[in-house]
C-alpha positions as CSV (number, residue, x, y, z in Angstrom):
1,M,-222.4,23.5,-387.7
2,T,-219.8,21.3,-386.2
3,P,-218.3,22.1,-382.8
4,K,-214.9,22.8,-384.6
5,K,-216.5,25.3,-387.0
6,L,-218.5,26.9,-384.1
7,L,-215.3,27.3,-382.1
8,L,-213.5,28.8,-385.1
9,F,-216.4,31.2,-385.7
10,A,-216.4,32.3,-382.1
11,G,-212.6,32.9,-382.1
12,I,-212.8,34.9,-385.3
13,T,-215.6,37.0,-383.9
14,I,-213.8,37.8,-380.7
15,G,-210.7,38.6,-382.7
16,L,-212.6,41.0,-384.9
17,I,-214.3,42.7,-381.9
18,F,-210.9,43.1,-380.2
19,A,-209.3,44.5,-383.4
20,G,-212.2,46.9,-383.7
21,V,-211.8,48.2,-380.2
22,I,-208.1,48.7,-380.8
23,L,-208.7,50.5,-384.0
24,L,-211.4,52.7,-382.3
25,V,-208.9,53.7,-379.6
26,L,-206.2,54.5,-382.1
27,V,-208.4,56.6,-384.3
28,N,-210.0,58.5,-381.4
29,R,-206.8,58.9,-379.4
30,E,-205.9,62.6,-378.7
31,S,-202.3,63.8,-378.5
32,P,-201.1,64.8,-375.0
33,G,-200.5,68.4,-376.0
34,R,-204.0,68.8,-377.3
35,L,-205.6,67.2,-374.3
36,S,-203.8,69.4,-371.8
37,A,-204.5,72.5,-373.9
38,E,-208.2,71.9,-374.1
39,M,-209.0,70.5,-370.6
40,P,-208.3,72.1,-367.3
41,S,-206.2,69.8,-365.1
42,D,-209.0,69.4,-362.6
43,H,-211.5,68.2,-365.3
44,I,-212.7,64.9,-364.0
45,H,-215.7,63.6,-366.0
46,G,-216.4,63.8,-369.8
47,G,-219.0,65.8,-371.6
48,G,-216.5,68.0,-373.5
49,T,-214.2,70.8,-372.6
50,P,-215.8,73.5,-370.5
51,E,-215.5,77.0,-371.9
52,M,-213.2,79.0,-369.8
53,P,-214.7,82.4,-368.8
54,Q,-212.8,85.6,-369.5
55,A,-211.2,86.6,-366.2
56,P,-211.3,90.3,-365.2
57,P,-208.3,92.3,-364.2
58,T,-207.2,91.3,-360.7
59,G,-207.4,94.8,-359.1
60,D,-210.9,95.8,-360.4
61,I,-213.3,95.0,-357.6
62,N,-216.4,95.8,-359.5
63,K,-215.4,93.6,-362.4
64,L,-214.4,90.8,-360.0
65,E,-217.8,91.0,-358.3
66,E,-219.6,90.8,-361.7
67,F,-217.4,87.9,-362.8
68,L,-218.0,86.0,-359.6
69,H,-221.7,86.6,-359.8
70,A,-221.6,84.8,-363.2
71,N,-219.0,82.2,-362.0
72,P,-219.7,81.6,-358.3
73,D,-217.5,78.5,-358.2
74,D,-214.3,80.2,-359.4
75,V,-212.1,79.8,-356.3
76,Q,-209.1,81.7,-357.7
77,H,-211.1,84.8,-358.3
78,L,-213.1,84.4,-355.1
79,Q,-209.7,84.4,-353.3
80,L,-208.6,87.5,-355.2
81,L,-211.8,89.4,-354.3
82,A,-211.7,88.3,-350.6
83,D,-208.0,89.4,-350.4
84,L,-208.8,92.8,-352.0
85,Y,-211.7,93.4,-349.6
86,A,-209.5,92.4,-346.7
87,S,-206.7,94.8,-347.8
88,K,-209.3,97.6,-347.7
89,Q,-210.8,96.4,-344.4
90,N,-214.1,95.9,-346.2
91,P,-216.6,93.8,-344.1
92,K,-217.6,92.1,-347.4
93,S,-214.4,90.0,-347.0
94,R,-215.9,88.0,-344.1
95,P,-218.5,86.0,-346.1
96,L,-216.0,85.5,-348.9
97,F,-213.5,84.0,-346.5
98,R,-216.2,81.8,-345.0
99,K,-217.1,80.5,-348.4
100,L,-213.5,79.8,-349.2
101,I,-213.1,77.9,-345.9
102,A,-216.3,76.0,-346.6
103,L,-214.7,74.9,-349.9
104,N,-211.4,74.0,-348.4
105,Q,-210.8,74.1,-344.6
106,S,-207.1,73.3,-344.9
107,V,-206.1,76.7,-346.2
108,A,-204.7,78.2,-343.0
109,D,-204.3,81.7,-344.3
110,N,-208.0,82.0,-345.0
111,W,-208.7,81.1,-341.3
112,V,-206.2,83.8,-340.2
113,A,-207.8,86.3,-342.6
114,L,-211.3,85.5,-341.3
115,G,-210.0,86.1,-337.8
116,Q,-208.8,89.5,-338.8
117,T,-212.3,90.5,-339.9
118,F,-213.4,90.4,-336.3
119,D,-212.8,93.2,-333.8
120,F,-210.8,91.5,-331.0
121,S,-212.3,93.9,-328.3
122,V,-215.8,92.8,-329.3
123,L,-215.4,89.2,-330.4
124,P,-212.1,87.9,-328.9
125,D,-213.4,84.3,-329.0
126,S,-213.9,84.4,-332.8
127,V,-210.4,85.7,-333.3
128,L,-208.9,83.0,-331.1
129,L,-210.9,80.3,-332.8
130,C,-210.0,81.3,-336.3
131,N,-206.3,81.4,-335.4
132,R,-206.5,78.1,-333.6
133,K,-208.3,76.6,-336.7
134,A,-205.5,78.0,-338.8
135,L,-203.0,76.0,-336.7
136,L,-205.0,72.9,-337.0
137,A,-204.8,73.3,-340.8
138,D,-201.1,74.2,-340.7
139,P,-199.3,73.9,-337.4
140,K,-196.4,76.0,-338.7
141,N,-198.6,78.9,-340.0
142,Q,-196.5,82.0,-339.1
143,K,-199.3,84.5,-339.0
144,A,-201.5,82.3,-336.7
145,L,-198.5,81.6,-334.4
146,Y,-197.7,85.4,-334.2
147,N,-201.3,86.4,-333.6
148,L,-201.9,83.8,-330.8
149,G,-198.6,84.8,-329.2
150,A,-199.6,88.5,-329.3
151,I,-203.0,87.7,-327.8
152,A,-201.3,85.7,-325.0
153,A,-198.7,88.5,-324.5
154,N,-201.4,91.1,-324.3
155,S,-203.4,89.0,-321.7
156,G,-200.2,88.6,-319.6
157,D,-199.5,85.0,-320.4
158,T,-195.8,85.4,-321.2
159,K,-195.1,81.7,-321.2
160,K,-197.8,80.9,-323.7
161,A,-196.7,83.9,-325.9
162,L,-193.1,82.8,-325.9
163,D,-194.2,79.2,-326.8
164,Y,-196.1,80.5,-329.8
165,W,-193.4,82.9,-331.0
166,H,-190.5,80.4,-330.5
167,R,-192.4,78.1,-332.9
168,V,-192.2,80.6,-335.7
169,D,-189.5,79.7,-338.2
170,L,-187.8,83.1,-338.5
171,T,-185.5,82.0,-341.4
172,G,-188.6,81.4,-343.6
173,A,-190.9,84.1,-342.1
174,D,-192.0,87.0,-344.3
175,G,-190.5,90.4,-343.3
176,E,-193.5,91.7,-341.3
177,V,-194.0,88.5,-339.2
178,K,-190.2,88.2,-338.7
179,E,-190.0,91.7,-337.4
180,L,-193.0,91.5,-335.2
181,V,-191.9,88.2,-333.6
182,T,-188.3,89.3,-333.2
183,N,-189.5,92.5,-331.4
184,G,-192.0,90.6,-329.3
185,L,-189.3,88.1,-328.2
186,K,-187.0,91.0,-327.3
187,V,-189.7,92.6,-325.1
188,L,-190.7,89.4,-323.4
189,E,-187.2,88.0,-322.9
190,G,-185.9,91.3,-321.5
191,G,-183.9,92.5,-324.5
192,K,-181.9,89.3,-325.2
């Protein structure tokens, strides 16, 4: 084979390989609608589409417990169960909030909720630490700012309480926090 024929043969071979790859991509290409319907948005690596488990009703604690036993990494339902336990002041919420925090330390409300599982009269340092960690995760967290202000006010540190409560954005605060901070400011500022 002459060098010209060898070069021509190599060029044709490379062209056929390139054309084959393009054809393979075109044939196996999935439509965007099909891809998003079959794969969760956080799906990172291949291996097919994971089967989505049937979620239980959000208010049924027993079914949520069973579901999470079978699906321990389902953060959404773990959060639901932790919140349900917390709303009923069930001590089972504490390990769930700890697990949620271990998965994502930047969710300030989980730090606040964990702090609320401790009795302040018995474990004041735990309550303070959780609320401070909430502020590290979100310096504008209204619940943590209120809680730290209330703790400071109850310990007689008016200056620190006012500092925390003045940092609460009352225009964006939820009704309960807004009312608590407003009333606290009135008391500490002498009814202004």
